[in-house]
N, C-alpha and C positions, 0 to 999 in steps of 0.2 A: 598527296601522301605526306606533305610537309606537316610539321606540327609545332606548336608553341606550348610548352608545358605551363600549366596553370598552377600557381602556388596557392593552396587553399588556406583560408584563415583557420586558426586553431579550432574554433567552434563555428559551424554553420548550421542554419536551421534544418536543412535537409539531412545533414549527417546526424544531428542530434535526434531527429524524429526516428530515423532508422535505427540508431543506437539504442533508443528506449525500447523499441520492439525486440531487438536482438538480445537485450538484457534479460527479457522474460524467457525467450527461447533457450538461452544458455543455462536456465535453471535446471534443465535436464540433467539428472544425476550422472549420466554417461559423460557429459561435458565437464561437470564439476569434479569428477573423480580424477581428472588429469591434474587438478590443482589441490593437493592434499589439505592445505590450510583452509581454503574456501569450502572444500567438501565438509570438513568438520563444522564450519560455521553453518552450512546449510542443514546438516544433521541436527545441530543445536536449534536452528530455527524451527524445524519440523517438530522436535520434541517439545519446545516451549509452546508451540501452537496447540499440540495435543494436551499439554498441561493446562493451558487456558480453557480449552473446551471442557476438560474434566472439572476445573474449578467452577465453571458456570453451573454445572449440575450437581456437584458435590462440594458445597462450601467447606473451606478448611481454614487453616491458620494464615494462609497466604492469599493476598488480594488478587482477584481475577484481573483487575485493572492493571496492577503492577506486572503481572505475568504477560498481559497483552502488550504493555509498553515495551518490555524486554523483547518479546517475540517480533514486534514490528521493526524494531531497530536492528535486530539480527538479520531479518529479511532484507532490510535496507543495506546492511553491510555487504551481503552477497550481491545484491543488485548493483550497488555502486562499483564493485569490483568488475562485474560483467559489463557495466556501462563503460568503464575505462578501456577494457579490451575492445568493445564494440566501436567506440569512437576512433581508436587507433586503426582498426580494420576499415572503418567507414571512410577515413581520409584517403586510404589507399584505393578503395573502390571508386571514390569520386574522381581521383586522378585517372583511373582506368577509363571511366566514362568520358572524361574530357579528351583523352587520347583517341578513343574510338571515334568520337565526333570529328576528329581532325583528319581522318582518312579521306583521301580523294582518289577516285579511279581515273587513271589517265590512259592515253593510247600508247601502245607499244608496237614497235616495228620488229616483228618476229621474223627470223631468217630460217631458211630451210636447212642451211649448214653454216658452220662458223667462218663465213667469208663475207666481205662487204658486198660482193657482186652477186651473192646468192639470191634466190627468189624471196621476195619480201611480202609479208601480209600484215595488215593493221588489225590489232585485236585489243580489247580492254586489258589493262594490266592485271585485273583480277583473274584472267584466264591463263596467265603465265604459269608454267610449272617448272620445278627444279630440273635443270639440265637444258632448258630452252636457251636458244641464242637470240639475242636481240641486237639491233643496230641503234646507237645513240649518236646523233650528229649535233653540230653546233646549234644551240637554241633549244635542244630537246631536254625534257625532264627524264632522268633515268627512272624507269618504271618499277624497279625492284632491286633488292640486294643481289650483288653478283661479283664475279671475278672477271677482269679484263682478259680476253683471249687474244685479241689483235688490236693494235693501235695505241696511240698516246695522245692525250688531250688535256686541256686545262679545264678544271671542274670547279664550279662554285658550290661550296658545301655549307653556305651560310644558313640554309634551311635547317641543317642539323646542328651545326656548331655555333652559329651566331657570328662567325668570323667572315668578313666580307672579302678577304684576300683569296684569290683563286689558288688552287693547288694543281700540280701535275700528277696525273694518274696514267700508268702505262702497264702493259702486259709484261709478265716475267719477272717483276721485281717485288720488293717488299711493300710497295704502295699500289698493289694491283686490285685491291678490294674497293668497290663502290657501293654506296648506300642509296636505296630508293628515296626519291624526293630531291636529290641533288641535280644540278643543271650543268650540262656540257656547254662550255663557252667557246671552245675552238676545236677544230679538227673533228675526229670521229672515233668511236670505239665499238668494237664487237664484244659483247658481254655475255658470259654464261651465267644464267640465273642460278643462284645457290640456295634459294629458299622458296618453298611453296607459299601460296597465300595463307596467311595465318601463322607463318613462321618467320616473319621479317623482324627487324630490330624493334619496330614499333609494337609488334605482337609480343615480343619477349618482354618489353617494358610493361605492357598491360598484364602479362602473366605474373611478373614480379610484384607489381603494386597490389595485385590481388592475392599475394602470397601469404595470407593469414594462416593457411594450412601448411606450415613449415616445420621442419624438424628442429627440435631444441638443440641449442649449441652446448658444447661441453661445460661452459661457464654456467649456463642456465641449469643444466642437469645437476651440477655440483651444488648450486644454490638451492635447487629443489630438494636435494637430499638433506641439506642442512635444515631447511624449513620443515621438512617432514620429520627429521630427527627431533627438532625442538618441539614440534606438535605432539609427537609420541611421548616425549618426556613429561610435558605439561599435562597431557591426558592421563598418564599413569599417576601423576602427583595429585591431580584433582579427584580422580576416582577414589583414591585412598582417603580423601577428606570426608566423604560421607560416613564410612564406618568410624572414622576418628571422631567426628562430631557426635555421633550416637553414643560412643563410649564416653566422651567428655561430659555430655549431659548427664549420663547415668552416674559418673564418678563425682561430678560437682553437685548434683542434686538440684540444679536449677538451669534455666535457659531452655532453648529449643534447638533441635538439630538444624544444620544448614540445609536449606531446601535445594532441590534439584535445579530449580530456576536460577538460584544464586550461583551454584556450582557451574552451570553452563555459561553464565555471564562471566564468571571468573576465568574459565577456560578460554573463552573467545577473546578476552582482554589480554590474557597472558601469551597466547600463541602469536607469532609475528604476522598479524592480519594485514598490516599496512603494505609491507613489501609483497606478501602473498597475493594481495588483491591487485597490485600494480605491475608485478613481474612480467606478465605476458604483454601488457601494454607497452612497457619500456622496450622490449625486444622488437615488437612490431613497429613502433615509432622509429627505432634506430634504422631498421631496414627502409622505412619510408623516407628518412632523411637521405639515405644513400641513393634511392631512386630519384629524389628531387635533384640530386647532383648529377643525374643522368648516368649512373653507374649500375650495371647489373652484377650483383654478387651471386656466384654460383652456389654459395652456402652461407649460412649464418656464421659458420666457423671462420670464414674469411674476414667477415666484418669484425669479429672479436679479435682475430689475429692482428688486424690493422691497428687496434687499440693498444696492442702490446709491442708494436714494432719499435726497434731502437737503432736500425740502420736503414737509410734511404739511399737507393741507387737512382740517380737522376740523369737523364739524357741532357746534354748541353743545349742542343738546338731546340727551341720551342719551349724549353722548361726554364733554363737559367738565362739563356739569351732570347731575344725577341723572336728569332726564327726568320723574321724579315730583315735581311741585312741592309745596312744603310750605306750610301755612297759617302766616302770620307776624303777622297783625293782624286785629282786628274793627273795622270803621268803621261806627258806627251812623248811621241817618238822623236828621234833626232831630227832636227831641222823643221820641227812642227811647233808652232806657237801654242802655248797652253790655252790661250783664249780661243783659238780656232778649234781645239779639241773640245773645250767646254761648250762652244756654240753648237757643234755637230752632235755632241752627246745629248744636249737638251732637246734639240730638234728631233733626234731619233727616239726620245723618250716621251714625246707628246702623246703618242698612242698607247703608252704603257701605263695602265692603271694600277699596277702592283705597287706596294710600298717602296720597293727598290727603285722602280721607275720614277715615282714621285720624288724620292730623295735625290735623284740625279738632277731633276729640274730645279729643286731647291738649292743644291750645291752650286750649280752654275750661276744661279741668281746671287748667292752670297759671295762667291769668289770673284765674279767678273761683272756683276750687275745686270746680267741678262734677265729681262722680264719674260714671263711666259707669253709666247707669241700667239696671235690669233691665227689658227691653222687655216681658217677659211680665207682670210685676207692674203695669206701666203700662197693660196691656190695649190696647196700641197696634197699629195696622196699618201695617206697613212698606210703603213705595212704593219699590221698587228702581229704580235708574237705568235709563233707557231711551234708547237711541241716537236714537230718534225724538223724544222730548219734551225730551231733554237736561236732565232734572231727576230728582231723587230726593227722598224726604221721608218723612213719617210722619203718620198720622192718629191723634189722641188724642181720642176722643169727637167733639165739635164742632170741635176745632182741626184745621186742615189746614196743615201746615208744609211748605214746599217750598224747595229749594236748587238753583240751577243757573245756566246762562249768563244774562247780563243780558237779552238779547232774548227768551229763552224765558220768564223770569220776568215780563217786561213783558207778554208775550202772555197768560200765565196770569192775571195780576192784572187786565188789561183785560177779560177774559172775565167777571170777577166784578164789573165796574163800578168797579174801583179805579183809582188813578192812580200813575204811576211818578214819584217825587219828583225834582226837578231837582238837589238836592244829591247824591242817590245816583248820578244819571247823571254828574255831574261827577266823583265819586269813581271811578266805573268807568272813565271816560276817562283820568283821571290815572294810575291803576294800569296801564292798558294802555299809556299813553305811556311809562311807566318800565320797561316790559318784564315787568311782573307779569301775573297772571291774576286777574281779578275774578270772584267767585261771589256772586250776590245771594240773599238769604234773604227769604222772604215768609211771612206767616201770614194765610191767607184772602186778602182784597183789600188787606192792609196790607203795604207793603214795610218791612222792619226795618233793612236795611243791607247792607253788603258785607263779604265775607271776602277778604282779600288772600292770594294764593298767589304764592310766589316760587321762582325757580330756585335750587337749592342746588348749589354747585360740589362736585364729588366729592372726597372725602377722598383725599389722596395724589396728586391729579392734578398739582399744582404741582411736586412732586418728580419725577414722571415727565417733565414737560416740561423740567425742569432737566437730567435725564439725557440727553434727546434733544439739548438744546443743547450738552452736552459732547461729543456725537458729531458735532456740526456739522450737525444737522438743524434746520431752521427750522419752527416750528409756526404755522399761520395758522387762526384761528377763523372759521368761516363762519356767519352768522346773519342772520335776517330782522329782528332788532331794530333800533331806531333807534341812531344812533352813540353817544349818551350811555350808554344801557344796555349796548351792546356793549363800550364802553371800560371800564366798571366791571367787567363780568364777565371781560373779557380780563385786566385788571390783577389781579383776585383769583385767577384761574386760572394766571397766569404764562405765557401764550402770547406769542410774539414779535410777532405782528401780528394784525389782524382785518379782516374784510370785512363791514361792516354793510349792512342792507337789500339783501342779495345777490339778484341776478337771474341767470338763466341766462347772459345776455350778460356780466355782470360776472365770474362764475366762470370762464367761458371765457377772457376777456381776462386775468385774473390768472394762470391756468395758462400761457398763451402767453408772458406777460411773464417768468415764471420760467424757462421752457424756453429762451427767447431768450438768457437769461443763462447757459446751459449747465447748468441744474439739472434733476434728475429729480423729478417731482412725483407724489405719491400722494394719492388722495382717495376718499371713499365717497359713495354716493348711492342713492336709492331711487325717485325720481320721474322722470317723462318729461322734466321740465324740467332734470333732472341729466344726461340722456343726452349732450348736446353736450360738457359738461365731462368726463364719464367717458370718452368716446371720445378726447378730447385727452390725458388724463392718462397718464403712463407706467405707473402701477399704479392700476387702477380697480376698487375693491371694491364691487360692487352688492349690495344687500340682497335676500335671497330673497323677502321679502314685498313688495318693490317692484314696479314695473311691468315688463312684458316689455321695453319699450324700454330701461330702465335696465340690465336683465340682459344684453341683447344688446350694449349699448355697453361694458360692463365686461369686463375680462379675468380677474376673479375674482368668485365669488359666495359671500357669507357666509351659510351656511345658518341660522345663529343670528340673522341680521339685527341684529347688535350693532355699532353704529358704532365703538365703542371697539376693535374687533378690528383696525382698521387698524394700531394701534401694535404689536400682536402679530405681524401679518403682516410688518411691516418687520423686527422682531426675528428672526423665523424666516428671512427672506431673508438677513439679515446673518450669522446663524449658519451657514447653508449655505456662503456665500462664505468665511467665516473658517475653517470646517472644511477646505474644499478647499485654501485657501492654506497653512494650518499644516501639513497632511500633505504637501503638495508640498515645502514648505521642509524638513521632516524627512526626506523621501525622498531629496532631492538631497544633504543634509548627511551622511546616514549612509553614503553611498558612499565617503567619504574613507577610513574605517578599512579598507574592503575593499581599497583600493589597497595599503595597507601590509601586508595579509595575503597577497594573491594574487600581486602583481607580483614581490616577492622570491622567493616560492616557485616561480614559473613559470620564472624565469631564473637561479636560484641556481647550478645546475651549470655554466652558461656564464660568468656574471659573479659570482663569489663576493663581490665588493665589495658587492653588493646586500643582503648579510646585515645590513649596518648599518641598513637600513630596517625590519628586523624589531623595531621598538620595543616590540611587545607580548610579545616573547620566546616566540613560538609554537614548539612542540616540533619539528615536522618539516614539510617542504613539504606532504606529504599531509594532515597534521593542520590546517595553516593553511588550505589550500584547502577542506577539508571543513567546517571551523568557519565560514568565511565564508558558504558555501552554506547551511548549517543556519540561521545567524542570519538570512540573507536571507529564508528561508521563515518562520521563527518570528515575525519582527517583524510580518508581515502579520496573523497570527492574533492577536497581542497588541494590534494597533491596531483590530481590528474593533469593540470596544465604543465607542471614541472616534468612529469613522466613523458608527456608528448613532446614538449619542446626540448627536453634534455637539460642537464645542468650546464650553465654557461661555460664555454670552453676558454681556458686561459693557459697559455704556454708556461709551464713551471715544472720544477723537478718533482719526483715522486714523493720526497720527504715533505715538501711544501704542500702538495695535494693532500697527503694524509693528515697533516696538521690542520689545514683548513677544514677538511672533512670532519674531523673530530670536534673542532671548535664551533663550526657553524651548524652541522647536522647532528653531531653527537650531543653537544651542549644544548643546542636548540631543541632537539628531540627530548631532552631531559626537562627543560623548563616549560616549553609550550603546553604540554598536557596538564601541568599543575594549574596554569592560568586558565586553560580551556575548560577543564573539568569543573573548576570553581565557578566560572561564569555560567556554565550550563546548570550547575546546582542552584545558583541564585535565581535563574529564570524558572526552573522547575518549582522551587519553593514559592516564588512570587505568584506563579500560576496555580499553586496548590495541586500539582499533578502527582506528588508523592509525599 
């Protein structure tokens, strides 16, 4: 049931072949009618095809070859737009096929009732149903998504998250959810299955990547209305040109009326065909990038909202700090040598494969020169960490060394008639008060001292926050630490603000305060106590390993359960909006050159003075019109890679983004068509096609 997502190249032969077929299928008027711009182009294609057929049998003033050329390129315009949408859909379908191929049916230990001692039967995981209870013991692969009913265990989630460090999962808390395909490393769990076959996280991913049939977002609807409005305006304007040209010919006494073919060409070149042809592909590709990040968005609205977010609420642990605390100091008990504490601490950590355990081994080596010992040569018996005892250690002959939580060690020592020293208790309390994690080391009934573990701020996180600040996004760290510890970490990480000793009520209040100021807020959460704040936030990313209440309150689910993903989600949302905005700017700007190509050509015989507008020096009226129509079609196919990849994301303020957008895509959209149309005209003239 494990999977490894495959990132597909922008264009693959299989996707292209399928997209070519779908481009023809999408010519169905029912499909085209959803896109008013391309529907008008298709109607124009049909009309010019009929005009060509008529010209074959009833020769007139207009060349049948010219009409055919216009008709073919109009059909190409529609097909290129369909092709862009089909490629975007095809990439998602290819991802879905790869995910389906990654499914594996494993054996499940189904229980007759939610107790470990209940009657057990072995069945394939595909036969599990929602509400079934299963037993997962050390070494077992969890057969399906579920909630822990009984037990606590260490679980390896690397199959889902890619992270090798095990995590603790236990019943009754905010980390009670488990995902099919993960492995139990220690102890055992009784799990209630929460998803039928076909409804697991993998199935949800497949459903999302195939989500071409999605509802349009508010931004898309608004842009559709704008494009439809421009289309109607230009349609009305072009329709009036036919009687105008007839009147002008009669009044001037020379020239010929503008043909319907030319007017259709003018209309297609005037309406925003570039963005109209790419709009759907941009939206689908944006959702595709979100899925590649392993995030399920409940709606396109959430993805767009991510692009407009200007306040990020970020958990400290796992987002700003590494989450894996590192050993920073050995604090020996009174009358205990620090070297003896370090020696025992390293020995007790030899069986501990967690980052914390490895950091203790390294600290002992750095402080006192202890090299990692050969456990076999020592004839030692390792005591692995247990979620029940919350201790690990080693037995060396008569020596029993244990390392673990303070209360767990105190209970262990008291059972052996030992005492827990007051100075050690004071050190534990001081470390906890400062936001660190104390681990106590004992040998037999004697407590040796405390290991201090500290949060380590992630490398590069300060620079990331600086980038967000340049974009106008405020970062707020959320932590349960006391204000002094929170302030120190916030200063080191470079966040703009922090909320210490955070409660559900405090989080909710903070979000509402920002929203009342007109800001859009994004946050992550995994617990039931996060649900109110997630429901209030504009972009709410729930962790897949969190509680059902958190997932239902959010509008996105991060299948990797990585709190840092929130920053990536915002970047993807901004990239989607930037791509749509830049291509809209380019589409509107590149219409200007077409005015200079087609308008003089359309009315030159009536008003010779319009020849002065032929600043590109196009050869003939027919060549000018055909060149503009060909460029109008080719620019769609040229921009498909940009629509699928998205505009490169760079953290910067809105003013800078607008300026760059106008300079690059606005000015570029103005200049490129003049060059492109002239080159096409030269090729047409050289080939004597018009």
